C-alpha positions as CSV (number, residue, x, y, z in Angstrom):
1,M,7.7,1.3,-24.0
2,Q,6.4,-0.6,-21.0
3,D,5.6,-3.5,-23.3
4,S,9.2,-3.8,-24.2
5,Y,10.2,-4.0,-20.5
6,I,7.7,-6.8,-20.0
7,T,9.2,-8.7,-23.0
8,I,12.7,-8.3,-21.6
9,A,11.4,-9.5,-18.2
10,W,9.9,-12.6,-19.7
11,L,13.0,-13.3,-21.8
12,G,15.3,-12.7,-18.8
13,L,13.2,-15.0,-16.6
14,L,13.3,-17.7,-19.4
15,I,17.1,-17.4,-19.7
16,I,17.6,-17.5,-15.9
17,L,15.4,-20.6,-15.5
18,L,17.2,-22.4,-18.3
19,V,20.6,-21.5,-16.8
20,I,19.4,-22.9,-13.5
21,E,18.2,-26.1,-15.2
22,I,21.5,-26.5,-17.0
23,I,23.5,-26.0,-13.8
24,T,21.4,-28.3,-11.6
25,V,20.5,-31.0,-14.2
26,G,17.8,-32.2,-11.9
27,L,14.6,-31.0,-13.5
28,T,14.1,-28.2,-11.1
29,S,13.1,-25.3,-13.2
30,I,12.3,-26.6,-16.7
31,W,8.5,-26.4,-16.1
32,A,8.7,-22.8,-15.1
33,A,10.9,-22.1,-18.2
34,G,8.1,-23.5,-20.3
35,G,5.6,-21.2,-18.6
36,A,7.9,-18.2,-19.2
37,L,8.2,-19.2,-22.9
38,A,4.4,-19.3,-23.2
39,A,4.1,-15.9,-21.5
40,L,6.8,-14.5,-23.8
41,I,4.9,-15.7,-26.8
42,L,1.7,-14.2,-25.6
43,N,3.5,-10.9,-25.0
44,I,4.9,-10.9,-28.5
45,L,1.3,-11.6,-29.8
46,G,0.2,-8.5,-27.9
47,L,-2.0,-10.1,-25.2
48,S,-2.4,-8.3,-21.9
49,L,-0.1,-8.8,-18.9
50,V,-2.9,-10.6,-17.1
51,W,-3.1,-13.3,-19.8
52,Q,0.7,-13.6,-19.8
53,V,0.8,-14.2,-16.0
54,V,-2.1,-16.7,-16.3
55,A,-0.3,-18.5,-19.1
56,F,2.9,-18.6,-17.1
57,F,1.3,-20.2,-14.1
58,G,-1.1,-22.4,-16.1
59,V,1.6,-23.8,-18.4
60,T,4.0,-24.3,-15.5
61,F,1.3,-26.2,-13.5
62,V,0.2,-28.3,-16.5
63,L,3.8,-29.2,-17.4
64,L,4.6,-30.0,-13.8
65,I,1.6,-32.2,-13.3
66,F,1.7,-34.1,-16.6
67,T,5.4,-34.4,-17.3
68,R,7.1,-34.7,-13.9
69,P,5.9,-38.3,-13.2
70,F,7.1,-39.4,-16.6
71,A,10.5,-37.6,-16.1
72,V,10.9,-39.1,-12.6
73,R,10.1,-42.6,-13.9
74,F,12.4,-42.6,-17.0
75,I,15.2,-40.1,-16.1
76,N,18.0,-41.3,-13.9
77,T,16.8,-44.9,-13.9
78,Q,20.4,-46.1,-13.4
79,R,20.3,-44.8,-9.8
80,E,21.9,-47.3,-7.4
81,K,19.9,-48.4,-4.4
82,T,21.0,-46.9,-1.1
83,N,22.2,-49.2,1.7
84,Y,18.7,-49.0,3.1
85,E,16.9,-50.0,-0.1
86,G,19.4,-52.8,-0.9
87,I,18.9,-54.6,2.3
88,I,15.1,-55.2,1.9
89,G,14.6,-58.6,0.4
90,K,18.0,-59.8,1.3
91,T,18.5,-63.1,3.1
92,I,20.6,-62.7,6.3
93,R,22.0,-64.9,9.1
94,I,20.8,-64.2,12.6
95,A,23.8,-63.6,15.0
96,E,21.8,-63.1,18.3
97,R,18.5,-64.6,19.3
98,V,15.6,-62.6,17.9
99,D,12.9,-62.3,20.6
100,N,10.6,-59.3,20.3
101,I,9.2,-59.6,23.8
102,R,12.7,-59.5,25.3
103,Q,13.8,-57.0,22.7
104,T,16.8,-59.0,21.6
105,G,18.1,-59.8,18.2
106,M,21.1,-58.8,16.0
107,A,22.5,-59.6,12.6
108,V,25.5,-58.4,10.7
109,V,24.6,-57.2,7.2
110,N,27.3,-55.9,4.8
111,G,29.7,-55.6,7.8
112,Q,27.3,-53.5,9.9
113,E,25.5,-54.7,13.0
114,W,21.7,-54.2,12.9
115,T,19.1,-54.7,15.6
116,V,16.7,-57.3,14.3
117,R,13.0,-57.8,15.2
118,A,10.7,-60.5,13.9
119,E,7.7,-59.5,11.7
120,D,5.5,-61.9,13.8
121,E,5.7,-60.7,17.4
122,Q,5.5,-64.3,18.7
123,E,8.2,-65.7,16.5
124,I,11.7,-66.4,17.9
125,L,14.7,-66.9,15.7
126,E,17.7,-68.6,17.0
127,P,21.3,-67.7,16.1
128,E,22.5,-69.1,12.7
129,T,18.9,-69.1,11.4
130,L,18.4,-67.6,8.0
131,A,15.9,-64.8,7.8
132,K,14.6,-62.6,5.0
133,V,14.5,-58.8,5.6
134,V,10.9,-57.6,4.8
135,N,11.1,-54.0,6.1
136,I,13.3,-51.5,8.0
137,S,11.8,-49.6,10.9
138,G,14.1,-46.8,12.0
139,V,17.4,-48.7,12.7
140,K,15.8,-52.1,13.0
141,L,15.5,-54.8,10.4
142,I,12.1,-56.5,10.4
143,V,12.6,-60.1,9.3
144,R,10.7,-63.3,8.8
145,K,12.2,-66.8,8.9
146,Y,13.6,-67.7,5.5
147,E,11.9,-70.5,3.6
148,E,13.0,-71.9,0.3
149,E,10.8,-70.6,-2.5
């Protein structure tokens, strides 16, 4: 009798995890659902609860470690870059003199004002100079003088 309760528990957990996965569509619980399926199969085969629990955690862990990097790389590849990511590598025009020592420098990128600092502490960039964004530190663009490639 207790065995049938455990079977129902594994089946219920599997269904709940699959429903969560369907609702979120973000690969949040699919690995645990695989573990619950493995435990359910071991339960049907008559193995003890200890082996079922070990299988649940083991399969969940193995699926998470080996399939998540693949899933992250190939699923949702059409994601658009955020404002932050889209600015790095962009060529911009300096609006206010960039001088790290005096802590000055400003540029307008995509209609927004950004504080600008030079990658090389000694470099000074005059207004109307072109610069390439190499990094973003907090709310500051880190740039280097643009040179034709």
